[in-house]
C-alpha positions as CSV (number, residue, x, y, z in Angstrom):
1,X,-58.4,-17.7,6.7
2,X,-54.8,-18.8,7.4
3,X,-52.3,-17.0,9.6
4,X,-49.2,-18.5,8.0
5,X,-47.1,-16.3,5.7
6,X,-45.9,-18.1,2.5
7,X,-43.2,-17.3,0.0
8,X,-44.3,-19.3,-3.0
9,X,-48.1,-19.1,-2.8
10,X,-50.8,-16.7,-1.8
11,X,-54.0,-17.5,0.1
12,X,-57.0,-15.1,-0.1
13,X,-60.4,-15.4,1.4
14,X,-63.8,-14.5,-0.3
15,X,-66.5,-15.5,2.1
16,X,-66.9,-19.3,2.2
17,X,-64.4,-19.6,-0.7
18,X,-60.6,-19.6,-0.4
19,X,-58.3,-18.9,-3.4
20,X,-54.8,-20.4,-3.4
21,X,-52.5,-18.9,-6.1
22,X,-49.2,-20.6,-7.0
23,X,-46.9,-17.6,-7.0
24,X,-43.6,-18.2,-8.8
25,X,-44.2,-16.3,-12.0
26,X,-40.6,-15.8,-13.1
27,X,-40.4,-19.7,-13.5
28,X,-44.0,-20.2,-14.6
29,X,-45.0,-21.4,-11.1
30,X,-42.7,-24.4,-11.3
31,X,-43.3,-26.7,-8.3
32,X,-40.2,-26.8,-6.1
33,X,-40.1,-28.5,-2.8
34,X,-40.8,-25.3,-0.8
35,X,-43.8,-24.6,-2.9
36,X,-45.2,-28.1,-2.4
37,X,-44.7,-27.9,1.3
38,X,-46.3,-24.6,1.5
39,X,-49.3,-25.8,-0.5
40,X,-49.8,-28.9,1.7
41,X,-49.7,-26.6,4.9
42,X,-52.1,-24.1,3.4
43,X,-54.6,-26.9,2.5
44,X,-54.2,-28.4,5.9
45,X,-55.0,-25.0,7.6
46,X,-58.0,-24.4,5.4
47,X,-59.4,-27.8,6.0
48,X,-59.5,-26.9,9.7
49,X,-61.7,-23.9,9.0
50,X,-65.4,-25.0,9.0
51,X,-66.3,-21.7,7.4
52,X,-64.2,-22.6,4.3
53,X,-66.5,-24.6,2.1
54,X,-64.7,-24.6,-1.2
55,X,-61.1,-23.8,-2.5
56,X,-60.0,-22.5,-5.9
57,X,-56.4,-23.4,-6.9
58,X,-54.9,-21.3,-9.7
59,X,-51.5,-19.9,-10.9
60,X,-50.3,-16.3,-10.9
61,X,-49.9,-14.4,-14.2
62,X,-51.5,-15.3,-17.5
63,X,-49.0,-17.8,-18.8
64,X,-49.1,-20.8,-16.4
65,X,-51.0,-22.7,-13.8
66,X,-47.7,-24.6,-13.1
67,X,-45.3,-25.5,-15.9
68,X,-44.1,-28.6,-14.1
69,X,-41.6,-29.7,-11.4
70,X,-38.5,-27.6,-10.8
71,X,-36.1,-29.0,-13.3
72,X,-33.0,-27.9,-11.3
73,X,-34.2,-29.9,-8.3
74,X,-34.9,-33.0,-10.4
75,X,-31.3,-32.7,-12.1
76,X,-29.8,-32.6,-8.5
77,X,-31.3,-36.0,-7.6
78,X,-28.4,-38.3,-6.8
79,X,-29.9,-41.7,-6.4
80,X,-33.0,-43.9,-7.1
81,X,-33.9,-43.6,-3.4
82,X,-33.9,-39.8,-3.6
83,X,-35.9,-40.0,-6.8
84,X,-38.5,-42.3,-5.3
85,X,-38.7,-40.1,-2.2
86,X,-39.2,-37.0,-4.5
87,X,-42.1,-38.8,-6.3
88,X,-43.7,-39.8,-3.0
89,X,-43.7,-36.2,-1.8
90,X,-45.6,-35.0,-4.8
91,X,-47.9,-38.0,-4.6
92,X,-48.7,-37.3,-0.9
93,X,-49.8,-33.8,-1.8
94,X,-52.1,-35.0,-4.6
95,X,-53.5,-37.6,-2.3
96,X,-54.1,-34.9,0.4
97,X,-56.1,-32.9,-2.1
98,X,-58.2,-35.9,-3.1
99,X,-59.0,-36.8,0.5
100,X,-60.1,-33.4,1.7
101,X,-63.7,-32.9,2.8
102,X,-63.5,-29.4,1.2
103,X,-63.9,-29.5,-2.7
104,X,-60.9,-28.1,-4.6
105,X,-61.5,-26.6,-8.1
106,X,-58.5,-26.1,-10.4
107,X,-58.6,-22.9,-12.4
108,X,-56.1,-23.6,-15.1
109,X,-54.6,-20.3,-16.6
110,X,-52.0,-21.4,-19.2
111,X,-49.5,-24.2,-19.0
112,X,-50.3,-27.2,-16.8
113,X,-47.4,-29.5,-17.7
114,X,-45.9,-32.5,-15.8
115,X,-46.4,-31.9,-12.1
116,X,-48.8,-29.0,-12.9
117,X,-51.0,-31.3,-14.9
118,X,-50.8,-33.9,-12.1
119,X,-51.7,-31.3,-9.5
120,X,-54.7,-30.2,-11.5
121,X,-55.8,-33.8,-11.9
122,X,-55.9,-34.3,-8.2
123,X,-58.5,-31.5,-7.8
124,X,-62.2,-32.4,-7.8
125,X,-62.7,-30.9,-11.2
126,X,-61.0,-28.5,-13.6
127,X,-61.8,-25.3,-15.4
128,X,-59.4,-24.0,-18.1
129,X,-58.9,-20.8,-19.8
130,X,-58.9,-20.8,-23.7
131,X,-55.0,-20.4,-23.7
132,X,-54.5,-23.4,-21.3
133,X,-52.1,-26.2,-22.4
134,X,-51.8,-29.6,-20.9
135,X,-49.3,-32.5,-21.1
136,X,-47.1,-35.1,-19.4
137,X,-43.8,-34.4,-21.1
138,X,-41.6,-36.3,-18.6
139,X,-40.3,-38.6,-21.3
140,X,-38.5,-35.7,-22.8
141,X,-36.4,-35.6,-19.6
142,X,-35.8,-39.3,-19.4
143,X,-38.5,-39.8,-16.8
144,X,-42.1,-40.8,-16.3
145,X,-44.7,-38.8,-14.4
146,X,-44.0,-39.0,-10.8
147,X,-46.8,-37.2,-8.9
148,X,-49.6,-39.6,-10.0
149,X,-49.8,-38.8,-13.7
150,X,-49.4,-42.2,-15.1
151,X,-52.2,-43.4,-12.8
152,X,-54.6,-40.5,-12.8
153,X,-54.6,-40.1,-16.6
154,X,-55.6,-43.8,-16.8
155,X,-58.4,-43.4,-14.3
156,X,-59.6,-40.1,-15.6
157,X,-59.2,-40.6,-19.3
158,X,-58.7,-44.3,-20.1
159,X,-55.7,-46.4,-20.9
160,X,-55.4,-45.2,-24.5
161,X,-55.4,-41.5,-23.7
162,X,-53.0,-42.1,-20.8
163,X,-50.5,-44.0,-23.1
164,X,-50.8,-41.2,-25.7
165,X,-50.1,-38.4,-23.3
166,X,-47.3,-40.2,-21.3
167,X,-45.5,-41.9,-24.3
168,X,-45.5,-39.1,-26.7
169,X,-45.1,-36.2,-24.3
170,X,-47.2,-34.1,-26.6
171,X,-49.0,-31.0,-25.4
172,X,-52.7,-30.5,-26.0
173,X,-54.9,-27.4,-26.0
174,X,-57.8,-26.6,-23.8
175,X,-60.4,-27.7,-26.4
176,X,-58.8,-31.1,-26.8
177,X,-58.6,-31.4,-23.0
178,X,-62.3,-30.7,-22.8
179,X,-63.0,-33.3,-25.5
180,X,-61.2,-36.1,-23.7
181,X,-62.7,-35.2,-20.3
182,X,-59.5,-33.8,-18.8
183,X,-61.3,-30.5,-18.0
184,X,-65.0,-29.9,-17.4
185,X,-65.2,-26.4,-18.9
186,X,-63.3,-23.9,-21.0
187,X,-63.8,-20.1,-20.6
188,X,-62.0,-17.0,-21.7
189,X,-58.9,-16.1,-19.6
190,X,-60.5,-12.9,-18.3
191,X,-63.5,-14.9,-17.1
192,X,-61.6,-17.9,-15.6
193,X,-61.2,-16.8,-11.9
194,X,-64.7,-15.4,-11.7
195,X,-66.2,-18.6,-13.1
196,X,-64.2,-20.7,-10.7
197,X,-65.3,-18.5,-7.8
198,X,-68.9,-18.7,-9.0
199,X,-68.9,-22.5,-9.0
200,X,-67.0,-22.6,-5.7
201,X,-69.8,-20.4,-4.2
202,X,-72.5,-22.7,-5.7
203,X,-70.8,-25.6,-3.9
204,X,-70.3,-23.5,-0.7
205,X,-74.0,-22.8,-0.5
206,X,-74.9,-26.5,-0.3
207,X,-75.1,-28.7,2.8
208,X,-71.4,-29.1,3.8
209,X,-72.0,-32.7,5.2
210,X,-73.6,-33.7,2.0
211,X,-70.7,-32.2,-0.1
212,X,-68.2,-34.1,2.0
213,X,-70.2,-37.3,1.8
214,X,-70.6,-37.0,-1.9
215,X,-66.8,-36.6,-2.3
216,X,-66.3,-39.8,-0.3
217,X,-68.9,-41.8,-2.1
218,X,-67.4,-41.0,-5.5
219,X,-63.8,-41.5,-4.5
220,X,-64.3,-44.6,-2.4
221,X,-66.6,-46.3,-4.9
222,X,-64.7,-45.3,-8.1
223,X,-62.8,-48.5,-8.5
224,X,-65.0,-51.0,-6.8
225,X,-67.5,-53.4,-8.5
226,X,-70.9,-51.7,-8.8
227,X,-72.6,-53.7,-6.0
228,X,-69.9,-52.8,-3.5
229,X,-69.9,-49.2,-4.6
230,X,-73.6,-49.0,-4.2
231,X,-73.3,-50.2,-0.7
232,X,-71.0,-47.3,0.0
233,X,-73.5,-44.9,-1.4
234,X,-76.3,-46.5,0.7
235,X,-74.3,-46.1,3.9
236,X,-73.4,-42.4,3.1
237,X,-77.0,-41.7,2.4
238,X,-78.2,-43.4,5.5
239,X,-75.7,-41.5,7.6
240,X,-76.9,-38.2,6.2
241,X,-80.6,-38.9,7.1
242,X,-79.5,-38.9,10.7
243,X,-78.1,-35.3,10.6
244,X,-79.7,-32.0,11.5
245,X,-78.9,-30.6,8.1
246,X,-80.9,-33.3,6.5
247,X,-83.9,-32.3,8.5
248,X,-83.3,-28.6,7.9
249,X,-82.9,-29.3,4.1
250,X,-86.1,-31.3,3.7
251,X,-88.1,-28.9,6.0
252,X,-86.9,-25.9,4.1
253,X,-87.9,-27.5,0.8
254,X,-91.4,-28.3,2.1
255,X,-91.7,-24.8,3.7
256,X,-90.4,-23.1,0.5
257,X,-87.5,-21.2,2.2
258,X,-83.8,-21.2,2.0
259,X,-82.1,-23.7,4.3
260,X,-79.7,-22.6,7.0
261,X,-76.9,-25.3,7.3
262,X,-75.4,-25.9,10.7
263,X,-72.8,-28.6,9.5
264,X,-74.2,-31.2,12.0
């Protein structure tokens, strides 16, 4: 799966599904610089493995996915340049997640605040436990969200919801997060990882080229005028019709058998 040993995360394999666990439970999995670097490296290594077709990202323990950035590191920032660089580091990680061919599912087990919420929003979709809590409380620290929160909340939830979360710093529960579209499903905590793995395996069983193409079509067309976005869809569709997996998928359907994907 990955040969690198990490201090702040764990990486486990389950067939075509990899599970990355943020593992700083004593500080509610706060995102320090070392953890961010390890997570970026782990994602890079998993992306290189063709056998890994879906990734679940979760937190250790029952209290937190990630309670936010490491406040001690933030407090040590000595200049506006250092602050901007800190934000860009977190933004680079969230962009890395969004651009991966491999789908990443966030399984949110407890607090996902500040940087934790921003990390979850960069994933392709989000499942929450019933005890999960979400928020962008950076204004309480004299800051704004720095890892993409001011922008992704707007794109995912709309301007009003983004203003509400970022200006008030209020924390919302899992049901409210489901209502506004921040998460796609809420399940009991005991079922969270199992449900995330189930959905990851559903995705992993599909044609991998089609999954990657679907991610690109959605991401690249999201903010374009409809006519331009439809052209992206048409080009991705056309490219897939020239693949061996397309021929295999359609043949398997006609022959009433399970397809065998070759990723070509």
